[in-house]
Biopython code that builds the backbone (N, CA, C, O; Angstrom):
import numpy as np
from Bio.PDB.StructureBuilder import StructureBuilder

atoms = [
    (1, "MET", "N", (-47.391, -13.349, 23.346)),
    (1, "MET", "CA", (-46.220, -13.248, 22.486)),
    (1, "MET", "C", (-46.572, -12.555, 21.170)),
    (1, "MET", "O", (-45.755, -11.843, 20.586)),
    (2, "LYS", "N", (-47.817, -12.781, 20.714)),
    (2, "LYS", "CA", (-48.241, -12.177, 19.460)),
    (2, "LYS", "C", (-48.201, -10.652, 19.508)),
    (2, "LYS", "O", (-47.851, -9.998, 18.526)),
    (3, "ARG", "N", (-48.565, -10.096, 20.662)),
    (3, "ARG", "CA", (-48.602, -8.637, 20.786)),
    (3, "ARG", "C", (-47.211, -8.028, 20.795)),
    (3, "ARG", "O", (-47.061, -6.832, 20.546)),
    (4, "HIS", "N", (-46.183, -8.837, 21.080)),
    (4, "HIS", "CA", (-44.803, -8.348, 21.041)),
    (4, "HIS", "C", (-44.202, -8.461, 19.641)),
    (4, "HIS", "O", (-43.283, -7.721, 19.292)),
    (5, "ALA", "N", (-44.720, -9.379, 18.852)),
    (5, "ALA", "CA", (-44.123, -9.655, 17.544)),
    (5, "ALA", "C", (-44.244, -8.476, 16.582)),
    (5, "ALA", "O", (-43.270, -8.131, 15.912)),
    (6, "LEU", "N", (-45.394, -7.863, 16.501)),
    (6, "LEU", "CA", (-45.600, -6.794, 15.519)),
    (6, "LEU", "C", (-44.697, -5.578, 15.766)),
    (6, "LEU", "O", (-44.089, -5.091, 14.812)),
    (7, "PRO", "N", (-44.580, -5.067, 16.992)),
    (7, "PRO", "CA", (-43.658, -3.945, 17.187)),
    (7, "PRO", "C", (-42.199, -4.332, 16.942)),
    (7, "PRO", "O", (-41.414, -3.515, 16.460)),
    (8, "LEU", "N", (-41.835, -5.565, 17.270)),
    (8, "LEU", "CA", (-40.455, -6.004, 17.026)),
    (8, "LEU", "C", (-40.171, -6.134, 15.534)),
    (8, "LEU", "O", (-39.079, -5.797, 15.077)),
    (9, "ILE", "N", (-41.143, -6.618, 14.780)),
    (9, "ILE", "CA", (-40.979, -6.702, 13.327)),
    (9, "ILE", "C", (-40.884, -5.299, 12.737)),
    (9, "ILE", "O", (-40.048, -5.046, 11.870)),
    (10, "ALA", "N", (-41.734, -4.391, 13.200)),
    (10, "ALA", "CA", (-41.673, -3.002, 12.721)),
    (10, "ALA", "C", (-40.334, -2.365, 13.086)),
    (10, "ALA", "O", (-39.772, -1.605, 12.297)),
    (11, "GLY", "N", (-39.825, -2.671, 14.274)),
    (11, "GLY", "CA", (-38.509, -2.169, 14.663)),
    (11, "GLY", "C", (-37.403, -2.731, 13.797)),
    (11, "GLY", "O", (-36.478, -2.011, 13.420)),
    (12, "ALA", "N", (-37.491, -4.018, 13.475)),
    (12, "ALA", "CA", (-36.473, -4.642, 12.615)),
    (12, "ALA", "C", (-36.496, -4.043, 11.211)),
    (12, "ALA", "O", (-35.445, -3.817, 10.612)),
    (13, "VAL", "N", (-37.685, -3.790, 10.694)),
    (13, "VAL", "CA", (-37.800, -3.147, 9.376)),
    (13, "VAL", "C", (-37.217, -1.736, 9.430)),
    (13, "VAL", "O", (-36.518, -1.312, 8.510)),
    (14, "GLY", "N", (-37.506, -1.020, 10.504)),
    (14, "GLY", "CA", (-36.928, 0.314, 10.676)),
    (14, "GLY", "C", (-35.409, 0.261, 10.760)),
    (14, "GLY", "O", (-34.722, 1.104, 10.183)),
    (15, "GLY", "N", (-34.883, -0.729, 11.480)),
    (15, "GLY", "CA", (-33.432, -0.881, 11.574)),
    (15, "GLY", "C", (-32.790, -1.184, 10.234)),
    (15, "GLY", "O", (-31.718, -0.663, 9.926)),
    (16, "LEU", "N", (-33.433, -2.022, 9.435)),
    (16, "LEU", "CA", (-32.925, -2.324, 8.102)),
    (16, "LEU", "C", (-32.942, -1.076, 7.226)),
    (16, "LEU", "O", (-31.988, -0.806, 6.497)),
    (17, "LEU", "N", (-34.029, -0.322, 7.303)),
    (17, "LEU", "CA", (-34.118, 0.932, 6.554)),
    (17, "LEU", "C", (-33.039, 1.913, 7.015)),
    (17, "LEU", "O", (-32.408, 2.577, 6.193)),
    (18, "GLY", "N", (-32.829, 2.001, 8.326)),
    (18, "GLY", "CA", (-31.791, 2.880, 8.856)),
    (18, "GLY", "C", (-30.398, 2.466, 8.420)),
    (18, "GLY", "O", (-29.553, 3.319, 8.146)),
    (19, "TYR", "N", (-30.150, 1.158, 8.353)),
    (19, "TYR", "CA", (-28.867, 0.628, 7.889)),
    (19, "TYR", "C", (-28.612, 1.048, 6.439)),
    (19, "TYR", "O", (-27.523, 1.509, 6.100)),
    (20, "VAL", "N", (-29.628, 0.883, 5.590)),
    (20, "VAL", "CA", (-29.497, 1.262, 4.180)),
    (20, "VAL", "C", (-29.321, 2.771, 4.044)),
    (20, "VAL", "O", (-28.475, 3.229, 3.276)),
    (21, "LEU", "N", (-30.108, 3.540, 4.778)),
    (21, "LEU", "CA", (-29.997, 5.006, 4.714)),
    (21, "LEU", "C", (-28.651, 5.495, 5.245)),
    (21, "LEU", "O", (-28.102, 6.469, 4.730)),
    (22, "PHE", "N", (-28.114, 4.829, 6.270)),
    (22, "PHE", "CA", (-26.803, 5.198, 6.800)),
    (22, "PHE", "C", (-25.749, 5.146, 5.694)),
    (22, "PHE", "O", (-24.965, 6.084, 5.543)),
    (23, "PHE", "N", (-25.725, 4.059, 4.921)),
    (23, "PHE", "CA", (-24.724, 3.941, 3.864)),
    (23, "PHE", "C", (-25.004, 4.897, 2.710)),
    (23, "PHE", "O", (-24.067, 5.358, 2.058)),
    (24, "TRP", "N", (-26.268, 5.203, 2.444)),
    (24, "TRP", "CA", (-26.584, 6.182, 1.417)),
    (24, "TRP", "C", (-26.091, 7.572, 1.837)),
    (24, "TRP", "O", (-25.527, 8.313, 1.032)),
    (25, "ILE", "N", (-26.313, 7.910, 3.107)),
    (25, "ILE", "CA", (-25.873, 9.212, 3.618)),
    (25, "ILE", "C", (-24.357, 9.289, 3.663)),
    (25, "ILE", "O", (-23.794, 10.352, 3.398)),
    (26, "VAL", "N", (-23.679, 8.195, 3.990)),
    (26, "VAL", "CA", (-22.209, 8.173, 3.993)),
    (26, "VAL", "C", (-21.680, 8.468, 2.594)),
    (26, "VAL", "O", (-20.694, 9.187, 2.436)),
    (27, "ARG", "N", (-22.337, 7.911, 1.582)),
    (27, "ARG", "CA", (-21.902, 8.192, 0.201)),
    (27, "ARG", "C", (-22.104, 9.663, -0.168)),
    (27, "ARG", "O", (-21.474, 10.151, -1.106)),
    (28, "GLN", "N", (-22.968, 10.372, 0.551)),
    (28, "GLN", "CA", (-23.181, 11.793, 0.313)),
    (28, "GLN", "C", (-22.164, 12.647, 1.071)),
    (28, "GLN", "O", (-22.105, 13.862, 0.880)),
    (29, "GLY", "N", (-21.363, 12.009, 1.931)),
    (29, "GLY", "CA", (-20.327, 12.724, 2.658)),
    (29, "GLY", "C", (-20.659, 13.036, 4.106)),
    (29, "GLY", "O", (-19.935, 13.790, 4.756)),
    (30, "PHE", "N", (-21.743, 12.468, 4.620)),
    (30, "PHE", "CA", (-22.140, 12.706, 6.011)),
    (30, "PHE", "C", (-22.071, 11.394, 6.798)),
    (30, "PHE", "O", (-22.029, 10.310, 6.216)),
    (31, "TYR", "N", (-22.061, 11.509, 8.121)),
    (31, "TYR", "CA", (-21.917, 10.348, 8.995)),
    (31, "TYR", "C", (-23.071, 10.354, 9.987)),
    (31, "TYR", "O", (-23.052, 11.102, 10.964)),
    (32, "ALA", "N", (-24.067, 9.528, 9.737)),
    (32, "ALA", "CA", (-25.288, 9.523, 10.556)),
    (32, "ALA", "C", (-25.462, 8.173, 11.239)),
    (32, "ALA", "O", (-26.435, 7.465, 10.980)),
    (33, "LEU", "N", (-24.528, 7.815, 12.105)),
    (33, "LEU", "CA", (-24.546, 6.511, 12.746)),
    (33, "LEU", "C", (-25.692, 6.360, 13.744)),
    (33, "LEU", "O", (-26.000, 5.241, 14.154)),
    (34, "VAL", "N", (-26.319, 7.444, 14.136)),
    (34, "VAL", "CA", (-27.471, 7.379, 15.038)),
    (34, "VAL", "C", (-28.689, 6.811, 14.293)),
    (34, "VAL", "O", (-29.568, 6.210, 14.911)),
    (35, "LEU", "N", (-28.739, 6.993, 13.015)),
    (35, "LEU", "CA", (-29.924, 6.670, 12.217)),
    (35, "LEU", "C", (-30.389, 5.213, 12.306)),
    (35, "LEU", "O", (-31.585, 5.001, 12.505)),
    (36, "PRO", "N", (-29.536, 4.202, 12.174)),
    (36, "PRO", "CA", (-30.052, 2.828, 12.248)),
    (36, "PRO", "C", (-30.761, 2.524, 13.569)),
    (36, "PRO", "O", (-31.849, 1.948, 13.568)),
    (37, "GLY", "N", (-30.161, 2.900, 14.676)),
    (37, "GLY", "CA", (-30.783, 2.650, 15.976)),
    (37, "GLY", "C", (-32.047, 3.458, 16.182)),
    (37, "GLY", "O", (-33.033, 2.954, 16.719)),
    (38, "ALA", "N", (-32.021, 4.711, 15.756)),
    (38, "ALA", "CA", (-33.198, 5.567, 15.920)),
    (38, "ALA", "C", (-34.385, 5.037, 15.118)),
    (38, "ALA", "O", (-35.525, 5.104, 15.578)),
    (39, "LEU", "N", (-34.123, 4.513, 13.929)),
    (39, "LEU", "CA", (-35.223, 4.004, 13.113)),
    (39, "LEU", "C", (-35.775, 2.688, 13.649)),
    (39, "LEU", "O", (-36.918, 2.340, 13.354)),
    (40, "VAL", "N", (-34.987, 1.949, 14.430)),
    (40, "VAL", "CA", (-35.543, 0.794, 15.140)),
    (40, "VAL", "C", (-36.639, 1.288, 16.090)),
    (40, "VAL", "O", (-37.744, 0.747, 16.112)),
    (41, "GLY", "N", (-36.320, 2.311, 16.865)),
    (41, "GLY", "CA", (-37.291, 2.860, 17.813)),
    (41, "GLY", "C", (-38.487, 3.491, 17.134)),
    (41, "GLY", "O", (-39.618, 3.332, 17.593)),
    (42, "ILE", "N", (-38.251, 4.202, 16.052)),
    (42, "ILE", "CA", (-39.355, 4.832, 15.333)),
    (42, "ILE", "C", (-40.267, 3.769, 14.728)),
    (42, "ILE", "O", (-41.490, 3.884, 14.796)),
    (43, "GLY", "N", (-39.669, 2.736, 14.137)),
    (43, "GLY", "CA", (-40.473, 1.655, 13.567)),
    (43, "GLY", "C", (-41.338, 0.981, 14.614)),
    (43, "GLY", "O", (-42.524, 0.742, 14.389)),
    (44, "ALA", "N", (-40.744, 0.675, 15.760)),
    (44, "ALA", "CA", (-41.505, 0.021, 16.834)),
    (44, "ALA", "C", (-42.568, 0.945, 17.411)),
    (44, "ALA", "O", (-43.615, 0.479, 17.860)),
    (45, "SER", "N", (-42.314, 2.240, 17.404)),
    (45, "SER", "CA", (-43.284, 3.175, 17.995)),
    (45, "SER", "C", (-44.530, 3.338, 17.123)),
    (45, "SER", "O", (-45.540, 3.864, 17.588)),
    (46, "LEU", "N", (-44.472, 2.901, 15.887)),
    (46, "LEU", "CA", (-45.635, 3.001, 15.010)),
    (46, "LEU", "C", (-46.727, 2.011, 15.396)),
    (46, "LEU", "O", (-47.888, 2.166, 15.015)),
    (47, "VAL", "N", (-46.336, 0.986, 16.163)),
    (47, "VAL", "CA", (-47.295, -0.018, 16.630)),
    (47, "VAL", "C", (-47.502, 0.199, 18.127)),
    (47, "VAL", "O", (-46.536, 0.247, 18.889)),
    (48, "ARG", "N", (-48.737, 0.328, 18.540)),
    (48, "ARG", "CA", (-49.012, 0.590, 19.952)),
    (48, "ARG", "C", (-48.673, -0.625, 20.801)),
    (48, "ARG", "O", (-49.111, -1.742, 20.525)),
    (49, "THR", "N", (-47.880, -0.380, 21.844)),
    (49, "THR", "CA", (-47.521, -1.439, 22.783)),
    (49, "THR", "C", (-47.334, -0.837, 24.166)),
    (49, "THR", "O", (-46.981, 0.335, 24.302)),
    (50, "LYS", "N", (-47.572, -1.637, 25.178)),
    (50, "LYS", "CA", (-47.362, -1.181, 26.547)),
    (50, "LYS", "C", (-46.310, -2.047, 27.230)),
    (50, "LYS", "O", (-46.208, -2.055, 28.457)),
    (51, "SER", "N", (-45.548, -2.756, 26.457)),
    (51, "SER", "CA", (-44.622, -3.732, 26.996)),
    (51, "SER", "C", (-43.217, -3.158, 27.180)),
    (51, "SER", "O", (-42.630, -2.598, 26.254)),
    (52, "GLN", "N", (-42.704, -3.309, 28.381)),
    (52, "GLN", "CA", (-41.318, -2.935, 28.665)),
    (52, "GLN", "C", (-40.362, -3.871, 27.935)),
    (52, "GLN", "O", (-39.267, -3.465, 27.546)),
    (53, "VAL", "N", (-40.774, -5.118, 27.748)),
    (53, "VAL", "CA", (-39.940, -6.111, 27.068)),
    (53, "VAL", "C", (-39.646, -5.659, 25.635)),
    (53, "VAL", "O", (-38.517, -5.783, 25.159)),
    (54, "VAL", "N", (-40.656, -5.142, 24.962)),
    (54, "VAL", "CA", (-40.473, -4.666, 23.593)),
    (54, "VAL", "C", (-39.448, -3.532, 23.558)),
    (54, "VAL", "O", (-38.595, -3.497, 22.672)),
    (55, "CYS", "N", (-39.527, -2.620, 24.501)),
    (55, "CYS", "CA", (-38.592, -1.495, 24.547)),
    (55, "CYS", "C", (-37.159, -1.972, 24.773)),
    (55, "CYS", "O", (-36.230, -1.482, 24.132)),
    (56, "VAL", "N", (-36.983, -2.921, 25.678)),
    (56, "VAL", "CA", (-35.638, -3.443, 25.951)),
    (56, "VAL", "C", (-35.098, -4.169, 24.724)),
    (56, "VAL", "O", (-33.944, -3.975, 24.342)),
    (57, "LEU", "N", (-35.929, -5.004, 24.109)),
    (57, "LEU", "CA", (-35.477, -5.732, 22.919)),
    (57, "LEU", "C", (-35.168, -4.788, 21.758)),
    (57, "LEU", "O", (-34.238, -5.034, 20.989)),
    (58, "CYS", "N", (-35.934, -3.721, 21.628)),
    (58, "CYS", "CA", (-35.649, -2.726, 20.582)),
    (58, "CYS", "C", (-34.344, -1.991, 20.879)),
    (58, "CYS", "O", (-33.593, -1.671, 19.957)),
    (59, "GLY", "N", (-34.066, -1.721, 22.148)),
    (59, "GLY", "CA", (-32.801, -1.099, 22.510)),
    (59, "GLY", "C", (-31.614, -1.990, 22.169)),
    (59, "GLY", "O", (-30.601, -1.516, 21.654)),
    (60, "VAL", "N", (-31.742, -3.280, 22.459)),
    (60, "VAL", "CA", (-30.678, -4.234, 22.118)),
    (60, "VAL", "C", (-30.528, -4.338, 20.600)),
    (60, "VAL", "O", (-29.412, -4.385, 20.084)),
    (61, "MET", "N", (-31.653, -4.375, 19.893)),
    (61, "MET", "CA", (-31.617, -4.438, 18.438)),
    (61, "MET", "C", (-30.967, -3.177, 17.858)),
    (61, "MET", "O", (-30.194, -3.263, 16.904)),
    (62, "ALA", "N", (-31.273, -2.027, 18.422)),
    (62, "ALA", "CA", (-30.689, -0.764, 17.956)),
    (62, "ALA", "C", (-29.189, -0.745, 18.202)),
    (62, "ALA", "O", (-28.432, -0.289, 17.344)),
    (63, "LEU", "N", (-28.750, -1.224, 19.341)),
    (63, "LEU", "CA", (-27.317, -1.302, 19.634)),
    (63, "LEU", "C", (-26.631, -2.221, 18.634)),
    (63, "LEU", "O", (-25.568, -1.890, 18.110)),
    (64, "ALA", "N", (-27.231, -3.364, 18.373)),
    (64, "ALA", "CA", (-26.634, -4.328, 17.442)),
    (64, "ALA", "C", (-26.541, -3.763, 16.027)),
    (64, "ALA", "O", (-25.506, -3.905, 15.375)),
    (65, "VAL", "N", (-27.597, -3.129, 15.547)),
    (65, "VAL", "CA", (-27.564, -2.603, 14.175)),
    (65, "VAL", "C", (-26.578, -1.439, 14.062)),
    (65, "VAL", "O", (-25.959, -1.261, 13.012)),
    (66, "GLY", "N", (-26.423, -0.654, 15.113)),
    (66, "GLY", "CA", (-25.428, 0.420, 15.097)),
    (66, "GLY", "C", (-24.004, -0.116, 15.048)),
    (66, "GLY", "O", (-23.166, 0.402, 14.310)),
    (67, "ILE", "N", (-23.732, -1.152, 15.833)),
    (67, "ILE", "CA", (-22.395, -1.761, 15.835)),
    (67, "ILE", "C", (-22.106, -2.416, 14.492)),
    (67, "ILE", "O", (-21.005, -2.273, 13.958)),
    (68, "ILE", "N", (-23.069, -3.125, 13.945)),
    (68, "ILE", "CA", (-22.860, -3.795, 12.658)),
    (68, "ILE", "C", (-22.668, -2.776, 11.538)),
    (68, "ILE", "O", (-21.844, -2.987, 10.648)),
    (69, "ALA", "N", (-23.410, -1.686, 11.569)),
    (69, "ALA", "CA", (-23.242, -0.646, 10.546)),
    (69, "ALA", "C", (-21.831, -0.057, 10.615)),
    (69, "ALA", "O", (-21.199, 0.153, 9.580)),
    (70, "GLU", "N", (-21.337, 0.208, 11.816)),
    (70, "GLU", "CA", (-19.984, 0.750, 11.951)),
    (70, "GLU", "C", (-18.951, -0.269, 11.517)),
    (70, "GLU", "O", (-17.961, 0.094, 10.882)),
    (71, "TRP", "N", (-19.156, -1.535, 11.844)),
    (71, "TRP", "CA", (-18.209, -2.584, 11.443)),
    (71, "TRP", "C", (-18.152, -2.697, 9.919)),
    (71, "TRP", "O", (-17.066, -2.816, 9.353)),
    (72, "LYS", "N", (-19.300, -2.662, 9.252)),
    (72, "LYS", "CA", (-19.309, -2.744, 7.790)),
    (72, "LYS", "C", (-18.710, -1.489, 7.154)),
    (72, "LYS", "O", (-18.074, -1.565, 6.102)),
    (73, "PHE", "N", (-18.915, -0.335, 7.794)),
    (73, "PHE", "CA", (-18.407, 0.922, 7.251)),
    (73, "PHE", "C", (-16.905, 1.066, 7.450)),
    (73, "PHE", "O", (-16.198, 1.469, 6.526)),
    (74, "ALA", "N", (-16.408, 0.744, 8.635)),
    (74, "ALA", "CA", (-14.994, 0.962, 8.948)),
    (74, "ALA", "C", (-14.446, -0.171, 9.816)),
    (74, "ALA", "O", (-14.228, 0.012, 11.013)),
    (75, "PRO", "N", (-14.219, -1.363, 9.201)),
    (75, "PRO", "CA", (-13.625, -2.438, 9.994)),
    (75, "PRO", "C", (-12.176, -2.106, 10.339)),
    (75, "PRO", "O", (-11.543, -1.284, 9.676)),
    (76, "PHE", "N", (-11.662, -2.748, 11.372)),
    (76, "PHE", "CA", (-10.267, -2.517, 11.741)),
    (76, "PHE", "C", (-9.351, -3.057, 10.646)),
    (76, "PHE", "O", (-9.649, -4.087, 10.041)),
    (77, "ARG", "N", (-8.242, -2.372, 10.388)),
    (77, "ARG", "CA", (-7.309, -2.786, 9.339)),
    (77, "ARG", "C", (-6.570, -4.067, 9.697)),
    (77, "ARG", "O", (-6.284, -4.891, 8.829)),
    (78, "LYS", "N", (-6.265, -4.229, 10.973)),
    (78, "LYS", "CA", (-5.500, -5.396, 11.408)),
    (78, "LYS", "C", (-6.275, -6.689, 11.158)),
    (78, "LYS", "O", (-5.709, -7.687, 10.711)),
    (79, "ASP", "N", (-7.549, -6.658, 11.445)),
    (79, "ASP", "CA", (-8.417, -7.824, 11.265)),
    (79, "ASP", "C", (-9.829, -7.295, 11.036)),
    (79, "ASP", "O", (-10.374, -6.604, 11.897)),
    (80, "GLY", "N", (-10.418, -7.602, 9.907)),
    (80, "GLY", "CA", (-11.729, -7.073, 9.563)),
    (80, "GLY", "C", (-12.895, -7.921, 10.028)),
    (80, "GLY", "O", (-14.039, -7.651, 9.662)),
    (81, "SER", "N", (-12.627, -8.945, 10.830)),
    (81, "SER", "CA", (-13.705, -9.843, 11.244)),
    (81, "SER", "C", (-14.576, -9.213, 12.330)),
    (81, "SER", "O", (-14.137, -8.334, 13.071)),
    (82, "LEU", "N", (-15.820, -9.686, 12.404)),
    (82, "LEU", "CA", (-16.749, -9.182, 13.416)),
    (82, "LEU", "C", (-16.310, -9.531, 14.836)),
    (82, "LEU", "O", (-16.407, -8.673, 15.714)),
    (83, "PRO", "N", (-15.826, -10.769, 15.110)),
    (83, "PRO", "CA", (-15.380, -11.052, 16.482)),
    (83, "PRO", "C", (-14.248, -10.124, 16.943)),
    (83, "PRO", "O", (-14.242, -9.676, 18.090)),
    (84, "TYR", "N", (-13.305, -9.839, 16.061)),
    (84, "TYR", "CA", (-12.210, -8.922, 16.410)),
    (84, "TYR", "C", (-12.770, -7.527, 16.676)),
    (84, "TYR", "O", (-12.349, -6.854, 17.617)),
    (85, "PHE", "N", (-13.714, -7.097, 15.849)),
    (85, "PHE", "CA", (-14.324, -5.780, 16.014)),
    (85, "PHE", "C", (-15.035, -5.682, 17.363)),
    (85, "PHE", "O", (-14.901, -4.682, 18.069)),
    (86, "LEU", "N", (-15.790, -6.722, 17.718)),
    (86, "LEU", "CA", (-16.524, -6.716, 18.988)),
    (86, "LEU", "C", (-15.579, -6.716, 20.188)),
    (86, "LEU", "O", (-15.870, -6.095, 21.210)),
    (87, "LEU", "N", (-14.452, -7.410, 20.065)),
    (87, "LEU", "CA", (-13.483, -7.448, 21.159)),
    (87, "LEU", "C", (-12.721, -6.136, 21.317)),
    (87, "LEU", "O", (-12.116, -5.891, 22.361)),
    (88, "HIS", "N", (-12.749, -5.294, 20.287)),
    (88, "HIS", "CA", (-12.005, -4.035, 20.321)),
    (88, "HIS", "C", (-12.915, -2.815, 20.163)),
    (88, "HIS", "O", (-12.485, -1.783, 19.647)),
    (89, "LEU", "N", (-14.157, -2.928, 20.601)),
    (89, "LEU", "CA", (-15.078, -1.782, 20.539)),
    (89, "LEU", "C", (-14.538, -0.578, 21.292)),
    (89, "LEU", "O", (-14.773, 0.562, 20.893)),
    (90, "GLN", "N", (-13.815, -0.826, 22.380)),
    (90, "GLN", "CA", (-13.272, 0.270, 23.183)),
    (90, "GLN", "C", (-12.236, 1.084, 22.409)),
    (90, "GLN", "O", (-11.894, 2.190, 22.828)),
    (91, "ASP", "N", (-11.732, 0.567, 21.297)),
    (91, "ASP", "CA", (-10.745, 1.288, 20.495)),
    (91, "ASP", "C", (-11.372, 2.248, 19.491)),
    (91, "ASP", "O", (-10.660, 2.991, 18.815)),
    (92, "LEU", "N", (-12.694, 2.238, 19.390)),
    (92, "LEU", "CA", (-13.363, 3.167, 18.477)),
    (92, "LEU", "C", (-13.256, 4.589, 19.009)),
    (92, "LEU", "O", (-13.049, 4.804, 20.203)),
    (93, "ARG", "N", (-13.397, 5.543, 18.121)),
    (93, "ARG", "CA", (-13.359, 6.944, 18.532)),
    (93, "ARG", "C", (-14.526, 7.257, 19.454)),
    (93, "ARG", "O", (-15.600, 6.669, 19.323)),
    (94, "PRO", "N", (-14.320, 8.184, 20.390)),
    (94, "PRO", "CA", (-15.399, 8.508, 21.347)),
    (94, "PRO", "C", (-16.694, 8.957, 20.670)),
    (94, "PRO", "O", (-17.776, 8.567, 21.108)),
    (95, "LEU", "N", (-16.610, 9.761, 19.621)),
    (95, "LEU", "CA", (-17.826, 10.223, 18.954)),
    (95, "LEU", "C", (-18.586, 9.059, 18.324)),
    (95, "LEU", "O", (-19.817, 9.054, 18.317)),
    (96, "THR", "N", (-17.871, 8.087, 17.802)),
    (96, "THR", "CA", (-18.512, 6.903, 17.238)),
    (96, "THR", "C", (-19.280, 6.149, 18.318)),
    (96, "THR", "O", (-20.425, 5.747, 18.110)),
    (97, "LEU", "N", (-18.643, 5.959, 19.471)),
    (97, "LEU", "CA", (-19.302, 5.272, 20.581)),
    (97, "LEU", "C", (-20.513, 6.057, 21.079)),
    (97, "LEU", "O", (-21.542, 5.474, 21.420)),
    (98, "ILE", "N", (-20.383, 7.372, 21.116)),
    (98, "ILE", "CA", (-21.506, 8.216, 21.553)),
    (98, "ILE", "C", (-22.671, 8.088, 20.587)),
    (98, "ILE", "O", (-23.820, 7.978, 21.014)),
    (99, "MET", "N", (-22.391, 8.103, 19.294)),
    (99, "MET", "CA", (-23.466, 8.001, 18.302)),
    (99, "MET", "C", (-24.149, 6.635, 18.355)),
    (99, "MET", "O", (-25.370, 6.551, 18.217)),
    (100, "ILE", "N", (-23.377, 5.567, 18.554)),
    (100, "ILE", "CA", (-23.982, 4.241, 18.700)),
    (100, "ILE", "C", (-24.852, 4.217, 19.955)),
    (100, "ILE", "O", (-25.954, 3.668, 19.938)),
    (101, "GLY", "N", (-24.361, 4.809, 21.037)),
    (101, "GLY", "CA", (-25.120, 4.852, 22.290)),
    (101, "GLY", "C", (-26.397, 5.662, 22.180)),
    (101, "GLY", "O", (-27.432, 5.260, 22.710)),
    (102, "ILE", "N", (-26.341, 6.792, 21.502)),
    (102, "ILE", "CA", (-27.547, 7.602, 21.307)),
    (102, "ILE", "C", (-28.569, 6.836, 20.473)),
    (102, "ILE", "O", (-29.762, 6.853, 20.775)),
    (103, "GLY", "N", (-28.097, 6.162, 19.421)),
    (103, "GLY", "CA", (-29.009, 5.350, 18.606)),
    (103, "GLY", "C", (-29.658, 4.243, 19.419)),
    (103, "GLY", "O", (-30.851, 3.979, 19.270)),
    (104, "ALA", "N", (-28.873, 3.589, 20.287)),
    (104, "ALA", "CA", (-29.429, 2.527, 21.140)),
    (104, "ALA", "C", (-30.430, 3.099, 22.141)),
    (104, "ALA", "O", (-31.474, 2.497, 22.392)),
    (105, "ALA", "N", (-30.113, 4.260, 22.712)),
    (105, "ALA", "CA", (-31.033, 4.902, 23.658)),
    (105, "ALA", "C", (-32.341, 5.287, 22.963)),
    (105, "ALA", "O", (-33.420, 5.126, 23.533)),
    (106, "MET", "N", (-32.244, 5.793, 21.741)),
    (106, "MET", "CA", (-33.459, 6.133, 20.996)),
    (106, "MET", "C", (-34.249, 4.872, 20.636)),
    (106, "MET", "O", (-35.480, 4.879, 20.658)),
    (107, "GLY", "N", (-33.538, 3.798, 20.307)),
    (107, "GLY", "CA", (-34.213, 2.535, 20.027)),
    (107, "GLY", "C", (-34.973, 2.025, 21.231)),
    (107, "GLY", "O", (-36.033, 1.416, 21.090)),
    (108, "TYR", "N", (-34.436, 2.270, 22.414)),
    (108, "TYR", "CA", (-35.110, 1.863, 23.647)),
    (108, "TYR", "C", (-36.254, 2.820, 24.002)),
    (108, "TYR", "O", (-37.344, 2.376, 24.362)),
    (109, "TRP", "N", (-36.015, 4.094, 23.904)),
    (109, "TRP", "CA", (-36.952, 5.078, 24.432)),
    (109, "TRP", "C", (-38.129, 5.378, 23.497)),
    (109, "TRP", "O", (-39.245, 5.584, 23.974)),
    (110, "LEU", "N", (-37.913, 5.407, 22.210)),
    (110, "LEU", "CA", (-38.978, 5.819, 21.288)),
    (110, "LEU", "C", (-40.217, 4.918, 21.300)),
    (110, "LEU", "O", (-41.319, 5.432, 21.111)),
    (111, "PRO", "N", (-40.096, 3.610, 21.510)),
    (111, "PRO", "CA", (-41.339, 2.825, 21.596)),
    (111, "PRO", "C", (-42.233, 3.238, 22.765)),
    (111, "PRO", "O", (-43.434, 2.968, 22.729)),
    (112, "PHE", "N", (-41.693, 3.881, 23.797)),
    (112, "PHE", "CA", (-42.509, 4.385, 24.899)),
    (112, "PHE", "C", (-43.476, 5.468, 24.436)),
    (112, "PHE", "O", (-44.499, 5.698, 25.080)),
    (113, "ARG", "N", (-43.164, 6.139, 23.324)),
    (113, "ARG", "CA", (-44.034, 7.202, 22.824)),
    (113, "ARG", "C", (-45.413, 6.693, 22.475)),
    (113, "ARG", "O", (-46.383, 7.450, 22.502)),
    (114, "SER", "N", (-45.512, 5.412, 22.146)),
    (114, "SER", "CA", (-46.803, 4.888, 21.713)),
    (114, "SER", "C", (-47.744, 4.595, 22.867)),
    (114, "SER", "O", (-48.893, 4.214, 22.641)),
    (115, "LYS", "N", (-47.280, 4.765, 24.103)),
    (115, "LYS", "CA", (-48.141, 4.443, 25.261)),
    (115, "LYS", "C", (-49.163, 5.526, 25.505)),
    (115, "LYS", "O", (-49.965, 5.421, 26.433)),
]
sb = StructureBuilder()
sb.init_structure("model")
sb.init_model(0)
sb.init_chain("A")
sb.init_seg("    ")
for serial, (resi, resn, name, xyz) in enumerate(atoms, 1):
    if name == "N":
        sb.init_residue(resn, " ", resi, " ")
    sb.init_atom(name, np.array(xyz, "f"), 0.0, 1.0, " ", f" {name:<3s}", serial, name[0])
structure = sb.get_structure()
């Protein structure tokens, strides 16, 4: 379990950094929703691991941080709560869903680079 903890912690730190950078970039007028998920994968890839479990958990973490970043950035007007947002993910614009998906895929795939 110890060997899984360090890459997951590095991934979580990367996700937090990506979350902060996402909002900084939004204030500059750009929309980089891929960034939080991608930085989860980049953070985890800095620590050498051969575990498929780490990659799957980083992918889930990247998906979660991407969804939370979008919810904080643009909650639904009808109800701004997270449960309502999660129940209506299908109502998001296609490009938003694609960017969240790419970030999650990068969060899953990038830790494989360290093998």
